[in-house]
Phi, psi and omega in degrees: 000138184219169175247153179227142170268144174216163172237152172270114190232123178051043172074015176229141181285118183242122182288149180259331192232006187197142175262127176267139180298143178299137178088352177302126171273127179235165178245134179239127178262125178237128175301145178283338191225135181295337183276358183300141179308136181248143173259114178249117183258146161292160179305328185285319178289330181296311175310313180294324177291316179299320182293330179293316181299312176307321180293314180298318182299323180272005181059028169267156179126202184250165176281169181293326177297320176300318182294317178295323175302311183289334176288322177303313181299313180297329180283321182293321170305315179303305185301312187295325182290335177277351174283000000 
């Protein structure tokens, strides 16, 4: 899995950074409101996200339990730092 950026031109999604195979079915998420919060990633962040998706596709990474433990630790450190 990978991400592709596209613009709508004459009602069609036109990719700006990749050629997709003819007939490829894709999902496009469209915000309901133009003012809706957007996530804008730097090229480095996009590369990091792509690498994480590849890891997940290979079933590499950490378990949900480990992720939750790490998030709890971060929250505790943040709470302690505010005191």
